[in-house]
PDB file as gemmi writes it, atoms N, CA and C in Angstrom:
CRYST1    1.000    1.000    1.000  90.00  90.00  90.00 P 1                      
ATOM      1  N   MET A   1       0.824  -1.182   0.000  1.00  0.00           N  
ATOM      2  CA  MET A   1       0.000   0.000   0.000  1.00  0.00           C  
ATOM      3  C   MET A   1       0.874   1.255   0.000  1.00  0.00           C  
ATOM      4  N   THR A   2       1.924   1.271   0.802  1.00  0.00           N  
ATOM      5  CA  THR A   2       2.803   2.440   0.860  1.00  0.00           C  
ATOM      6  C   THR A   2       3.431   2.709  -0.503  1.00  0.00           C  
ATOM      7  N   TYR A   3       3.927   1.679  -1.157  1.00  0.00           N  
ATOM      8  CA  TYR A   3       4.551   1.841  -2.468  1.00  0.00           C  
ATOM      9  C   TYR A   3       3.556   2.426  -3.470  1.00  0.00           C  
ATOM     10  N   GLU A   4       2.343   1.899  -3.492  1.00  0.00           N  
ATOM     11  CA  GLU A   4       1.313   2.392  -4.413  1.00  0.00           C  
ATOM     12  C   GLU A   4       0.919   3.836  -4.101  1.00  0.00           C  
ATOM     13  N   ALA A   5       0.860   4.178  -2.825  1.00  0.00           N  
ATOM     14  CA  ALA A   5       0.458   5.525  -2.426  1.00  0.00           C  
ATOM     15  C   ALA A   5       1.448   6.588  -2.893  1.00  0.00           C  
ATOM     16  N   TYR A   6       2.704   6.223  -3.044  1.00  0.00           N  
ATOM     17  CA  TYR A   6       3.731   7.175  -3.450  1.00  0.00           C  
ATOM     18  C   TYR A   6       3.999   7.177  -4.962  1.00  0.00           C  
ATOM     19  N   GLU A   7       3.153   6.563  -5.745  1.00  0.00           N  
ATOM     20  CA  GLU A   7       3.355   6.503  -7.196  1.00  0.00           C  
ATOM     21  C   GLU A   7       3.493   7.892  -7.815  1.00  0.00           C  
ATOM     22  N   MET A   8       2.627   8.820  -7.465  1.00  0.00           N  
ATOM     23  CA  MET A   8       2.679  10.155  -8.048  1.00  0.00           C  
ATOM     24  C   MET A   8       3.993  10.857  -7.688  1.00  0.00           C  
ATOM     25  N   ILE A   9       4.467  10.655  -6.484  1.00  0.00           N  
ATOM     26  CA  ILE A   9       5.730  11.269  -6.059  1.00  0.00           C  
ATOM     27  C   ILE A   9       6.887  10.695  -6.879  1.00  0.00           C  
ATOM     28  N   ARG A  10       6.873   9.374  -7.125  1.00  0.00           N  
ATOM     29  CA  ARG A  10       7.905   8.767  -7.967  1.00  0.00           C  
ATOM     30  C   ARG A  10       7.862   9.350  -9.376  1.00  0.00           C  
ATOM     31  N   GLN A  11       6.660   9.556  -9.904  1.00  0.00           N  
ATOM     32  CA  GLN A  11       6.524  10.112 -11.248  1.00  0.00           C  
ATOM     33  C   GLN A  11       7.103  11.523 -11.337  1.00  0.00           C  
ATOM     34  N   LEU A  12       7.100  12.249 -10.232  1.00  0.00           N  
ATOM     35  CA  LEU A  12       7.695  13.582 -10.196  1.00  0.00           C  
ATOM     36  C   LEU A  12       9.219  13.538 -10.098  1.00  0.00           C  
ATOM     37  N   GLY A  13       9.753  12.336  -9.902  1.00  0.00           N  
ATOM     38  CA  GLY A  13      11.196  12.170  -9.829  1.00  0.00           C  
ATOM     39  C   GLY A  13      11.792  12.391  -8.457  1.00  0.00           C  
ATOM     40  N   LEU A  14      10.954  12.543  -7.441  1.00  0.00           N  
ATOM     41  CA  LEU A  14      11.457  12.731  -6.079  1.00  0.00           C  
ATOM     42  C   LEU A  14      11.877  11.376  -5.508  1.00  0.00           C  
ATOM     43  N   GLN A  15      13.012  11.326  -4.886  1.00  0.00           N  
ATOM     44  CA  GLN A  15      13.577  10.075  -4.390  1.00  0.00           C  
ATOM     45  C   GLN A  15      13.541   9.973  -2.872  1.00  0.00           C  
ATOM     46  N   TRP A  16      12.409  10.285  -2.271  1.00  0.00           N  
ATOM     47  CA  TRP A  16      12.267  10.125  -0.828  1.00  0.00           C  
ATOM     48  C   TRP A  16      12.313   8.643  -0.488  1.00  0.00           C  
ATOM     49  N   PRO A  17      12.824   8.282   0.684  1.00  0.00           N  
ATOM     50  CA  PRO A  17      12.879   6.866   1.048  1.00  0.00           C  
ATOM     51  C   PRO A  17      11.528   6.147   0.935  1.00  0.00           C  
ATOM     52  N   ALA A  18      10.462   6.783   1.362  1.00  0.00           N  
ATOM     53  CA  ALA A  18       9.155   6.120   1.320  1.00  0.00           C  
ATOM     54  C   ALA A  18       8.709   5.801  -0.097  1.00  0.00           C  
ATOM     55  N   THR A  19       9.195   6.544  -1.087  1.00  0.00           N  
ATOM     56  CA  THR A  19       8.781   6.284  -2.470  1.00  0.00           C  
ATOM     57  C   THR A  19       9.311   4.954  -2.981  1.00  0.00           C  
ATOM     58  N   GLN A  20      10.368   4.472  -2.361  1.00  0.00           N  
ATOM     59  CA  GLN A  20      10.976   3.202  -2.771  1.00  0.00           C  
ATOM     60  C   GLN A  20      10.804   2.134  -1.696  1.00  0.00           C  
ATOM     61  N   ALA A  21       9.797   2.287  -0.863  1.00  0.00           N  
ATOM     62  CA  ALA A  21       9.618   1.396   0.289  1.00  0.00           C  
ATOM     63  C   ALA A  21       9.465  -0.059  -0.140  1.00  0.00           C  
ATOM     64  N   ASP A  22      10.339  -0.890   0.399  1.00  0.00           N  
ATOM     65  CA  ASP A  22      10.203  -2.332   0.255  1.00  0.00           C  
ATOM     66  C   ASP A  22      10.029  -2.894   1.665  1.00  0.00           C  
ATOM     67  N   VAL A  23       9.896  -4.184   1.776  1.00  0.00           N  
ATOM     68  CA  VAL A  23       9.638  -4.792   3.087  1.00  0.00           C  
ATOM     69  C   VAL A  23      10.745  -4.456   4.084  1.00  0.00           C  
ATOM     70  N   ALA A  24      11.993  -4.503   3.663  1.00  0.00           N  
ATOM     71  CA  ALA A  24      13.111  -4.213   4.576  1.00  0.00           C  
ATOM     72  C   ALA A  24      13.060  -2.770   5.067  1.00  0.00           C  
ATOM     73  N   LEU A  25      12.793  -1.832   4.178  1.00  0.00           N  
ATOM     74  CA  LEU A  25      12.728  -0.426   4.569  1.00  0.00           C  
ATOM     75  C   LEU A  25      11.534  -0.164   5.477  1.00  0.00           C  
ATOM     76  N   ILE A  26      10.417  -0.803   5.210  1.00  0.00           N  
ATOM     77  CA  ILE A  26       9.240  -0.660   6.067  1.00  0.00           C  
ATOM     78  C   ILE A  26       9.526  -1.217   7.455  1.00  0.00           C  
ATOM     79  N   ARG A  27      10.214  -2.343   7.535  1.00  0.00           N  
ATOM     80  CA  ARG A  27      10.579  -2.905   8.846  1.00  0.00           C  
ATOM     81  C   ARG A  27      11.487  -1.950   9.617  1.00  0.00           C  
ATOM     82  N   GLU A  28      12.437  -1.322   8.941  1.00  0.00           N  
ATOM     83  CA  GLU A  28      13.310  -0.346   9.598  1.00  0.00           C  
ATOM     84  C   GLU A  28      12.506   0.846  10.105  1.00  0.00           C  
ATOM     85  N   ASN A  29      11.564   1.303   9.310  1.00  0.00           N  
ATOM     86  CA  ASN A  29      10.708   2.412   9.724  1.00  0.00           C  
ATOM     87  C   ASN A  29       9.934   2.048  10.990  1.00  0.00           C  
ATOM     88  N   ILE A  30       9.363   0.874  11.013  1.00  0.00           N  
ATOM     89  CA  ILE A  30       8.596   0.409  12.175  1.00  0.00           C  
ATOM     90  C   ILE A  30       9.502   0.284  13.401  1.00  0.00           C  
ATOM     91  N   LYS A  31      10.705  -0.200  13.195  1.00  0.00           N  
ATOM     92  CA  LYS A  31      11.645  -0.398  14.301  1.00  0.00           C  
ATOM     93  C   LYS A  31      12.100   0.921  14.920  1.00  0.00           C  
ATOM     94  N   HIS A  32      12.279   1.953  14.102  1.00  0.00           N  
ATOM     95  CA  HIS A  32      12.901   3.189  14.578  1.00  0.00           C  
ATOM     96  C   HIS A  32      11.944   4.357  14.793  1.00  0.00           C  
ATOM     97  N   ASN A  33      10.676   4.210  14.434  1.00  0.00           N  
ATOM     98  CA  ASN A  33       9.720   5.307  14.553  1.00  0.00           C  
ATOM     99  C   ASN A  33       8.419   4.816  15.175  1.00  0.00           C  
ATOM    100  N   ASP A  34       7.578   5.747  15.578  1.00  0.00           N  
ATOM    101  CA  ASP A  34       6.240   5.411  16.055  1.00  0.00           C  
ATOM    102  C   ASP A  34       5.349   5.308  14.825  1.00  0.00           C  
ATOM    103  N   CYS A  35       4.783   4.128  14.606  1.00  0.00           N  
ATOM    104  CA  CYS A  35       4.014   3.877  13.385  1.00  0.00           C  
ATOM    105  C   CYS A  35       2.579   3.478  13.732  1.00  0.00           C  
ATOM    106  N   TYR A  36       1.670   3.998  12.936  1.00  0.00           N  
ATOM    107  CA  TYR A  36       0.243   3.745  13.140  1.00  0.00           C  
ATOM    108  C   TYR A  36      -0.379   3.356  11.807  1.00  0.00           C  
ATOM    109  N   VAL A  37      -1.422   2.541  11.868  1.00  0.00           N  
ATOM    110  CA  VAL A  37      -2.168   2.191  10.664  1.00  0.00           C  
ATOM    111  C   VAL A  37      -3.651   2.387  10.916  1.00  0.00           C  
ATOM    112  N   LEU A  38      -4.368   2.699   9.867  1.00  0.00           N  
ATOM    113  CA  LEU A  38      -5.823   2.735   9.900  1.00  0.00           C  
ATOM    114  C   LEU A  38      -6.280   1.535   9.086  1.00  0.00           C  
ATOM    115  N   GLU A  39      -6.936   0.614   9.758  1.00  0.00           N  
ATOM    116  CA  GLU A  39      -7.388  -0.621   9.127  1.00  0.00           C  
ATOM    117  C   GLU A  39      -8.907  -0.637   9.120  1.00  0.00           C  
ATOM    118  N   ILE A  40      -9.486  -0.913   7.971  1.00  0.00           N  
ATOM    119  CA  ILE A  40     -10.936  -1.009   7.830  1.00  0.00           C  
ATOM    120  C   ILE A  40     -11.255  -2.352   7.199  1.00  0.00           C  
ATOM    121  N   ASN A  41     -12.062  -3.137   7.899  1.00  0.00           N  
ATOM    122  CA  ASN A  41     -12.441  -4.466   7.412  1.00  0.00           C  
ATOM    123  C   ASN A  41     -11.227  -5.321   7.060  1.00  0.00           C  
ATOM    124  N   GLY A  42     -10.192  -5.236   7.885  1.00  0.00           N  
ATOM    125  CA  GLY A  42      -9.006  -6.066   7.699  1.00  0.00           C  
ATOM    126  C   GLY A  42      -8.039  -5.582   6.638  1.00  0.00           C  
ATOM    127  N   VAL A  43      -8.281  -4.408   6.064  1.00  0.00           N  
ATOM    128  CA  VAL A  43      -7.416  -3.869   5.006  1.00  0.00           C  
ATOM    129  C   VAL A  43      -6.810  -2.549   5.481  1.00  0.00           C  
ATOM    130  N   ILE A  44      -5.498  -2.422   5.384  1.00  0.00           N  
ATOM    131  CA  ILE A  44      -4.836  -1.181   5.768  1.00  0.00           C  
ATOM    132  C   ILE A  44      -5.179  -0.113   4.746  1.00  0.00           C  
ATOM    133  N   GLN A  45      -5.731   0.993   5.240  1.00  0.00           N  
ATOM    134  CA  GLN A  45      -6.142   2.103   4.389  1.00  0.00           C  
ATOM    135  C   GLN A  45      -5.163   3.273   4.430  1.00  0.00           C  
ATOM    136  N   ALA A  46      -4.468   3.427   5.564  1.00  0.00           N  
ATOM    137  CA  ALA A  46      -3.540   4.545   5.711  1.00  0.00           C  
ATOM    138  C   ALA A  46      -2.490   4.211   6.765  1.00  0.00           C  
ATOM    139  N   THR A  47      -1.339   4.835   6.626  1.00  0.00           N  
ATOM    140  CA  THR A  47      -0.276   4.697   7.614  1.00  0.00           C  
ATOM    141  C   THR A  47       0.347   6.064   7.875  1.00  0.00           C  
ATOM    142  N   VAL A  48       0.836   6.239   9.067  1.00  0.00           N  
ATOM    143  CA  VAL A  48       1.604   7.438   9.401  1.00  0.00           C  
ATOM    144  C   VAL A  48       2.697   7.020  10.380  1.00  0.00           C  
ATOM    145  N   SER A  49       3.884   7.583  10.181  1.00  0.00           N  
ATOM    146  CA  SER A  49       5.024   7.320  11.051  1.00  0.00           C  
ATOM    147  C   SER A  49       5.538   8.643  11.585  1.00  0.00           C  
ATOM    148  N   HIS A  50       5.746   8.683  12.885  1.00  0.00           N  
ATOM    149  CA  HIS A  50       6.299   9.876  13.538  1.00  0.00           C  
ATOM    150  C   HIS A  50       7.729   9.572  13.947  1.00  0.00           C  
ATOM    151  N   LEU A  51       8.582  10.576  13.818  1.00  0.00           N  
ATOM    152  CA  LEU A  51       9.955  10.454  14.272  1.00  0.00           C  
ATOM    153  C   LEU A  51       9.935  10.125  15.763  1.00  0.00           C  
ATOM    154  N   LYS A  52      10.555   9.017  16.148  1.00  0.00           N  
ATOM    155  CA  LYS A  52      10.508   8.555  17.532  1.00  0.00           C  
ATOM    156  C   LYS A  52      11.387   9.383  18.460  1.00  0.00           C  
ATOM    157  N   ASN A  53      12.587   9.696  18.027  1.00  0.00           N  
ATOM    158  CA  ASN A  53      13.460  10.458  18.921  1.00  0.00           C  
ATOM    159  C   ASN A  53      13.071  11.931  18.870  1.00  0.00           C  
ATOM    160  N   LYS A  54      13.625  12.686  19.721  1.00  0.00           N  
ATOM    161  CA  LYS A  54      13.257  14.100  19.852  1.00  0.00           C  
ATOM    162  C   LYS A  54      14.250  15.006  19.126  1.00  0.00           C  
ATOM    163  N   ALA A  55      14.820  14.547  18.034  1.00  0.00           N  
ATOM    164  CA  ALA A  55      15.868  15.273  17.328  1.00  0.00           C  
ATOM    165  C   ALA A  55      15.418  16.639  16.821  1.00  0.00           C  
ATOM    166  N   LEU A  56      14.134  16.827  16.588  1.00  0.00           N  
ATOM    167  CA  LEU A  56      13.656  18.106  16.053  1.00  0.00           C  
ATOM    168  C   LEU A  56      12.944  18.959  17.091  1.00  0.00           C  
ATOM    169  N   ASP A  57      13.003  18.596  18.351  1.00  0.00           N  
ATOM    170  CA  ASP A  57      12.340  19.372  19.396  1.00  0.00           C  
ATOM    171  C   ASP A  57      12.825  20.812  19.455  1.00  0.00           C  
ATOM    172  N   PHE A  58      14.056  21.059  19.037  1.00  0.00           N  
ATOM    173  CA  PHE A  58      14.567  22.435  19.064  1.00  0.00           C  
ATOM    174  C   PHE A  58      13.873  23.313  18.021  1.00  0.00           C  
ATOM    175  N   ILE A  59      13.203  22.701  17.032  1.00  0.00           N  
ATOM    176  CA  ILE A  59      12.498  23.446  16.004  1.00  0.00           C  
ATOM    177  C   ILE A  59      11.013  23.588  16.344  1.00  0.00           C  
ATOM    178  N   ILE A  60      10.402  22.488  16.745  1.00  0.00           N  
ATOM    179  CA  ILE A  60       8.958  22.463  16.972  1.00  0.00           C  
ATOM    180  C   ILE A  60       8.625  21.357  17.962  1.00  0.00           C  
ATOM    181  N   ASP A  61       7.590  21.553  18.757  1.00  0.00           N  
ATOM    182  CA  ASP A  61       7.235  20.547  19.757  1.00  0.00           C  
ATOM    183  C   ASP A  61       6.124  19.599  19.275  1.00  0.00           C  
ATOM    184  N   LEU A  62       5.778  19.676  18.002  1.00  0.00           N  
ATOM    185  CA  LEU A  62       4.780  18.777  17.437  1.00  0.00           C  
ATOM    186  C   LEU A  62       5.463  17.555  16.826  1.00  0.00           C  
ATOM    187  N   PRO A  63       4.745  16.448  16.693  1.00  0.00           N  
ATOM    188  CA  PRO A  63       5.353  15.257  16.081  1.00  0.00           C  
ATOM    189  C   PRO A  63       5.804  15.546  14.650  1.00  0.00           C  
ATOM    190  N   PHE A  64       6.952  15.005  14.280  1.00  0.00           N  
ATOM    191  CA  PHE A  64       7.457  15.135  12.921  1.00  0.00           C  
ATOM    192  C   PHE A  64       7.027  13.898  12.143  1.00  0.00           C  
ATOM    193  N   VAL A  65       6.275  14.097  11.090  1.00  0.00           N  
ATOM    194  CA  VAL A  65       5.777  12.974  10.281  1.00  0.00           C  
ATOM    195  C   VAL A  65       6.893  12.521   9.346  1.00  0.00           C  
ATOM    196  N   MET A  66       7.303  11.278   9.517  1.00  0.00           N  
ATOM    197  CA  MET A  66       8.326  10.692   8.649  1.00  0.00           C  
ATOM    198  C   MET A  66       7.686  10.206   7.344  1.00  0.00           C  
ATOM    199  N   TRP A  67       6.694   9.343   7.484  1.00  0.00           N  
ATOM    200  CA  TRP A  67       5.986   8.783   6.331  1.00  0.00           C  
ATOM    201  C   TRP A  67       4.496   8.970   6.555  1.00  0.00           C  
ATOM    202  N   PHE A  68       3.784   9.203   5.487  1.00  0.00           N  
ATOM    203  CA  PHE A  68       2.327   9.284   5.527  1.00  0.00           C  
ATOM    204  C   PHE A  68       1.825   8.767   4.189  1.00  0.00           C  
ATOM    205  N   ALA A  69       0.971   7.771   4.223  1.00  0.00           N  
ATOM    206  CA  ALA A  69       0.480   7.185   2.978  1.00  0.00           C  
ATOM    207  C   ALA A  69      -0.968   6.758   3.139  1.00  0.00           C  
ATOM    208  N   VAL A  70      -1.728   6.965   2.072  1.00  0.00           N  
ATOM    209  CA  VAL A  70      -3.124   6.535   2.024  1.00  0.00           C  
ATOM    210  C   VAL A  70      -3.293   5.675   0.776  1.00  0.00           C  
ATOM    211  N   ASP A  71      -3.952   4.552   0.941  1.00  0.00           N  
ATOM    212  CA  ASP A  71      -4.242   3.678  -0.196  1.00  0.00           C  
ATOM    213  C   ASP A  71      -4.890   4.521  -1.290  1.00  0.00           C  
ATOM    214  N   PRO A  72      -4.399   4.448  -2.529  1.00  0.00           N  
ATOM    215  CA  PRO A  72      -4.988   5.247  -3.598  1.00  0.00           C  
ATOM    216  C   PRO A  72      -6.502   5.093  -3.720  1.00  0.00           C  
ATOM    217  N   ALA A  73      -7.029   3.920  -3.439  1.00  0.00           N  
ATOM    218  CA  ALA A  73      -8.477   3.697  -3.518  1.00  0.00           C  
ATOM    219  C   ALA A  73      -9.232   4.416  -2.401  1.00  0.00           C  
ATOM    220  N   ALA A  74      -8.535   4.806  -1.346  1.00  0.00           N  
ATOM    221  CA  ALA A  74      -9.172   5.468  -0.203  1.00  0.00           C  
ATOM    222  C   ALA A  74      -8.876   6.971  -0.164  1.00  0.00           C  
ATOM    223  N   GLN A  75      -8.132   7.480  -1.142  1.00  0.00           N  
ATOM    224  CA  GLN A  75      -7.781   8.898  -1.144  1.00  0.00           C  
ATOM    225  C   GLN A  75      -8.994   9.752  -1.481  1.00  0.00           C  
ATOM    226  N   ALA A  76      -8.954  11.005  -1.007  1.00  0.00           N  
ATOM    227  CA  ALA A  76     -10.010  12.011  -1.234  1.00  0.00           C  
ATOM    228  C   ALA A  76     -11.330  11.621  -0.572  1.00  0.00           C  
ATOM    229  N   LYS A  77     -11.244  10.830   0.505  1.00  0.00           N  
ATOM    230  CA  LYS A  77     -12.436  10.411   1.243  1.00  0.00           C  
ATOM    231  C   LYS A  77     -12.316  10.737   2.733  1.00  0.00           C  
ATOM    232  N   GLY A  78     -11.299  11.499   3.106  1.00  0.00           N  
ATOM    233  CA  GLY A  78     -11.095  11.843   4.504  1.00  0.00           C  
ATOM    234  C   GLY A  78     -10.300  10.804   5.271  1.00  0.00           C  
ATOM    235  N   THR A  79      -9.842   9.756   4.595  1.00  0.00           N  
ATOM    236  CA  THR A  79      -9.107   8.678   5.258  1.00  0.00           C  
ATOM    237  C   THR A  79      -7.817   9.192   5.879  1.00  0.00           C  
ATOM    238  N   GLY A  80      -7.056   9.956   5.134  1.00  0.00           N  
ATOM    239  CA  GLY A  80      -5.796  10.489   5.643  1.00  0.00           C  
ATOM    240  C   GLY A  80      -6.003  11.450   6.791  1.00  0.00           C  
ATOM    241  N   GLU A  81      -6.981  12.311   6.670  1.00  0.00           N  
ATOM    242  CA  GLU A  81      -7.295  13.241   7.752  1.00  0.00           C  
ATOM    243  C   GLU A  81      -7.666  12.475   9.018  1.00  0.00           C  
ATOM    244  N   ASN A  82      -8.442  11.433   8.867  1.00  0.00           N  
ATOM    245  CA  ASN A  82      -8.835  10.592  10.000  1.00  0.00           C  
ATOM    246  C   ASN A  82      -7.606   9.979  10.659  1.00  0.00           C  
ATOM    247  N   GLU A  83      -6.696   9.445   9.852  1.00  0.00           N  
ATOM    248  CA  GLU A  83      -5.495   8.808  10.382  1.00  0.00           C  
ATOM    249  C   GLU A  83      -4.618   9.817  11.115  1.00  0.00           C  
ATOM    250  N   LEU A  84      -4.409  10.979  10.529  1.00  0.00           N  
ATOM    251  CA  LEU A  84      -3.572  11.989  11.178  1.00  0.00           C  
ATOM    252  C   LEU A  84      -4.199  12.502  12.471  1.00  0.00           C  
ATOM    253  N   SER A  85      -5.498  12.740  12.459  1.00  0.00           N  
ATOM    254  CA  SER A  85      -6.137  13.302  13.651  1.00  0.00           C  
ATOM    255  C   SER A  85      -6.178  12.310  14.804  1.00  0.00           C  
ATOM    256  N   ARG A  86      -6.254  11.050  14.537  1.00  0.00           N  
ATOM    257  CA  ARG A  86      -6.316  10.072  15.635  1.00  0.00           C  
ATOM    258  C   ARG A  86      -4.958   9.738  16.209  1.00  0.00           C  
ATOM    259  N   THR A  87      -3.881  10.099  15.513  1.00  0.00           N  
ATOM    260  CA  THR A  87      -2.545   9.802  16.032  1.00  0.00           C  
ATOM    261  C   THR A  87      -1.895  10.987  16.717  1.00  0.00           C  
ATOM    262  N   HIS A  88      -2.567  12.139  16.748  1.00  0.00           N  
ATOM    263  CA  HIS A  88      -2.023  13.341  17.383  1.00  0.00           C  
ATOM    264  C   HIS A  88      -2.998  13.879  18.406  1.00  0.00           C  
ATOM    265  N   ASP A  89      -2.453  14.540  19.384  1.00  0.00           N  
ATOM    266  CA  ASP A  89      -3.269  15.353  20.292  1.00  0.00           C  
ATOM    267  C   ASP A  89      -2.551  16.691  20.372  1.00  0.00           C  
ATOM    268  N   TYR A  90      -3.073  17.667  19.635  1.00  0.00           N  
ATOM    269  CA  TYR A  90      -2.420  18.966  19.569  1.00  0.00           C  
ATOM    270  C   TYR A  90      -2.804  19.895  20.713  1.00  0.00           C  
ATOM    271  N   SER A  91      -3.653  19.444  21.619  1.00  0.00           N  
ATOM    272  CA  SER A  91      -4.075  20.328  22.709  1.00  0.00           C  
ATOM    273  C   SER A  91      -3.022  20.455  23.785  1.00  0.00           C  
TER     274      SER A  91                                                      
END                                                                             
């Protein structure tokens, strides 16, 4: 799902790590960051990963999103907004 979600970014020629996500890279992301998924009826619809360490606290006190992906079939339906809002508490 992550690979498919980044198709448009790959077409633009951007070489972000998530655009080339394979199983090994996804496992590293899960190991080193806080990762969340939105699953509906047993199918992952969206994922978001926050930087686990506090390396950017000197810039901002909000979570830094490392990866964010929404299944192309679930895009433009509020799925991503739902995933982001449930993984943060900005209050």
